C-alpha positions, 0 to 999 in steps of 0.5 A, spaced: 809 164 393 806 169 398 804 175 393 800 168 390 796 167 396 795 175 397 792 175 389 787 168 391 785 172 398 783 177 395 779 174 389 776 170 395 774 177 399 771 180 392 767 174 390 764 174 398 762 182 396 759 180 390 756 175 393 753 178 400 750 183 394 746 179 390 744 175 397 741 181 400 739 184 393 734 177 393 732 178 400 731 185 399 726 183 393 722 178 398 722 183 403 718 188 396 714 182 396 711 182 403 711 190 403 708 190 397 704 184 395 702 180 401 696 185 403 693 184 397 692 177 397 684 175 397 683 169 396 677 165 400 678 158 405 676 152 408 680 151 415 678 144 420 678 148 426 679 144 432 677 147 439 678 148 445 671 149 448 666 143 448 660 148 447 654 150 442 656 157 441 658 156 434 662 162 434 666 158 439 665 150 436 671 147 431 670 144 424 669 147 417 671 155 417 671 158 412 676 166 412 676 170 406 682 175 408 688 171 412 690 164 410 693 165 404 696 171 406 699 167 412 701 162 408 706 166 403 709 170 410 710 164 412 713 161 405 717 168 404 720 167 412 723 161 410 726 162 403 728 169 406 732 165 412 734 160 407 738 164 404 740 169 410 744 163 413 748 161 407 750 169 407 753 168 414 755 161 413 758 161 406 760 168 405 763 171 410 756 175 411 756 178 419 751 180 423 751 187 427 752 187 434 747 191 437 742 191 443 737 189 439 738 182 437 737 181 445 731 183 445 729 181 439 731 174 442 728 175 449 721 176 445 722 169 440 723 166 447 717 169 451 713 168 445 716 160 444 714 159 451 708 162 452 706 156 446 709 151 449 705 153 455 698 155 453 692 152 455 689 152 447 696 150 444 694 149 437 690 155 437 696 159 440 701 155 434 697 158 428 691 163 431 684 163 430 682 161 423 679 169 421 686 172 423 693 166 422 696 171 428 699 166 432 706 165 434 708 162 427 706 168 424 709 173 429 716 169 429 715 170 421 715 177 423 721 177 428 725 173 422 723 179 418 725 184 422 731 181 424 733 179 417 732 187 414 736 189 420 742 186 418 742 186 410 745 193 406 740 197 401 740 201 394 741 208 396 734 208 392 731 203 397 725 209 399 724 208 392 724 202 392 719 201 398 713 206 395 712 204 388 712 197 391 705 200 395 702 204 391 697 198 387 695 197 394 693 204 395 691 204 389 686 198 389 683 199 395 680 206 394 677 202 389 674 197 393 672 202 398 669 207 394 664 201 390 663 198 397 662 205 401 656 207 394 653 201 396 656 196 390 660 191 394 665 188 389 664 181 392 657 181 389 660 182 382 661 174 379 668 175 376 671 177 383 667 171 387 669 167 381 677 169 382 677 169 390 673 162 390 679 160 385 681 155 390 676 153 395 673 144 395 667 144 390 660 144 394 664 151 399 661 157 397 661 164 401 657 165 407 651 170 407 652 177 408 659 176 406 662 183 403 668 186 401 670 192 404 678 192 402 684 187 402 684 187 409 679 183 414 674 189 416 673 197 417 679 198 424 684 195 420 683 199 413 682 205 418 689 203 421 693 200 416 690 207 410 693 211 418 700 208 416 699 209 408 698 216 408 703 219 413 708 214 409 706 217 402 706 225 406 713 225 409 715 222 402 711 229 398 714 234 404 722 231 403 722 229 396 726 233 393 724 231 386 717 235 384 714 230 378 716 225 385 713 229 390 706 229 386 706 223 385 707 221 392 702 227 394 697 223 390 696 217 393 697 220 400 691 223 398 688 217 397 690 214 403 686 219 406 680 218 403 681 211 405 681 212 412 676 216 412 671 210 408 673 206 413 669 209 419 673 208 424 676 213 429 683 209 430 686 212 423 684 219 424 687 219 431 694 216 429 693 221 423 693 227 426 698 225 433 703 224 427 700 230 422 706 235 428 712 229 427 710 232 419 710 238 419 717 237 425 720 234 418 717 239 413 721 245 418 728 241 417 727 239 411 732 244 406 727 246 401 722 249 406 717 252 403 716 246 398 715 242 403 710 246 407 706 247 400 706 240 400 702 239 406 698 245 405 696 242 398 693 236 402 690 239 407 686 243 401 685 237 398 682 234 403 677 238 405 672 237 399 673 230 399 671 230 406 665 234 405 662 229 399 664 223 404 660 226 409 654 228 405 654 221 403 655 218 410 655 222 416 658 217 420 665 220 417 665 226 421 662 222 427 669 218 426 673 224 425 672 230 427 666 227 430 671 226 437 672 233 438 665 236 435 660 233 437 656 237 433 654 234 426 652 239 421 651 232 416 645 229 420 639 229 416 633 230 420 629 225 419 621 228 419 617 226 425 613 221 424 605 221 424 602 217 430 594 215 428 589 215 434 591 207 434 597 209 436 595 213 442 590 208 445 590 207 452 588 200 455 588 202 463 587 195 466 594 194 463 598 201 466 600 197 471 602 191 473 605 188 481 610 182 483 608 178 488 608 181 496 617 180 497 619 179 491 624 184 487 627 184 481 633 183 479 637 191 477 640 191 471 645 194 468 644 199 463 646 198 456 651 201 453 658 202 451 666 203 456 670 208 452 673 206 446 667 203 443 668 198 449 675 197 449 676 199 457 670 193 458 675 189 454 681 191 456 679 190 464 677 183 463 683 182 460 688 185 465 684 180 470 685 174 465 693 176 465 693 176 473 691 168 473 698 167 468 702 173 468 709 170 468 708 168 460 700 168 458 696 165 454 699 165 448 698 169 442 691 170 439 687 165 443 683 171 446 677 168 444 677 162 449 679 164 455 675 171 455 669 171 460 663 172 456 656 172 457 657 176 463 652 181 465 656 187 466 658 186 458 651 190 458 654 196 460 661 194 457 659 193 450 652 194 450 650 186 448 652 181 454 651 175 448 657 178 444 662 174 443 669 178 444 673 175 438 680 180 440 683 185 444 683 191 439 690 192 441 697 189 440 700 191 447 694 188 451 695 182 446 702 182 447 701 183 455 696 177 454 699 172 450 706 173 453 705 175 459 709 180 463 716 177 461 714 177 452 711 185 454 718 187 457 722 185 451 717 188 446 717 194 450 724 194 450 725 192 443 720 198 441 723 202 445 730 202 442 727 202 433 724 208 436 729 213 440 735 210 435 733 212 429 729 219 430 737 222 434 739 220 427 734 223 422 734 230 427 741 229 426 743 228 419 735 230 417 735 224 412 729 224 407 729 215 408 729 214 416 724 220 417 719 217 412 720 210 414 720 212 422 713 216 421 710 210 419 714 206 424 711 210 429 704 211 426 703 203 427 705 202 433 700 208 435 694 205 432 696 199 435 693 202 442 686 201 438 687 196 433 689 188 433 694 184 429 694 181 423 699 178 418 696 182 412 698 190 417 704 186 421 709 183 417 709 189 412 711 194 418 716 190 422 720 189 415 719 196 413 722 197 421 728 192 419 730 195 413 730 202 417 734 200 422 738 198 417 739 204 414 740 208 421 746 203 422 749 204 415 754 209 414 753 209 407 746 211 407 745 217 411 
């Protein structure tokens, strides 16, 4: 009788293991959709916005608002997160699945609680919950990112997990290269009838795209394209450097070259700076590689191939130099000298009776600040104002993605900070500032602890074991966190990267994959 029960118990354990592997496989499939497909979604939508402010400033008013890039991305992320959570809970409750015991769990929980509390006590609850209509980066999205990260960290992956991730991102790079190249050379795809009809598929009758809409890629605008494709550049370059198969290495190298071309055409410094910083880490990985010659050759080929691409693009638009190498070398050899305009005699006529004007006695004109940009193309001014806001609500902040509704607009000192006091500042231009502003000191400390663990644990293991999967994913995650200094979060950027971070942690804790 005892042998019978032993056999039954053994079968139950075997069935649980099979069920767990099946659940992990399905969850991994959902994560690949988040990583490779979600960033490609571009569909126009009309959203009814309830503004917390009473104003006649169009950017701050409520009503029907149009969005092209984020609504359906965020909706897809939400649906996939619900499915992944359901499968994961079923695995834990009915298949004897386990949650890894790590200090990260406390940091994730603390940050999630901070997000929830900051939303509940936000002066703009509905905005804090959903986010701005054209960004959708509120509490719901951030809780989805954390859930995806936690689930990804607690499932097992096939040995070729890195290949699955890389191949899932191939279409993302190739499609965006085509879109941004067309835009860069003055052939915006959104002006093509077929593309316009496709992105307007779910618009209600009578709705149309606003005048001046353009498509620079599948992400909202230049800064996000620059930051995200800097991540893609270092991801694929590191994969090429550490790949043993020369065929796959060449494929990854080509995608890395495409990605750096997108960074250059994005005309934004953040991506180029991120790439430059991470190049030092890539070289370290190359020197630690088993095939040093092949690895260093891949780096050399990448740099040599990038040079003519840079020349062609900078020759087309001098800002390619200005927003990249121009950060260090101010003299731009690609600036085309304009001929000196010939002034007519009419333009040189002087009217002595209008040469001087006098104010009434005792009246002094106000001294207005000279127009200019603070450091970081106005970011320092914005961050200073953000920190002033944090002082008013230091513990729990204002709620995620509510920045536009609390920022002090129309300040006269904005002339010297962001050129124009009439500019409406809708975001903080830094994920770190957004965390501090949105969740307060408590949330900020918890997320910094979380990030510290995600960075130090894998890199220690990478240096010790020289595992290529850990190297590649860690460098991509590090690039995300560096570009986050200068860019905000979006569903199409943050969801894939938090999923990748979860996979990175899982691989780092799985002895079978090291």
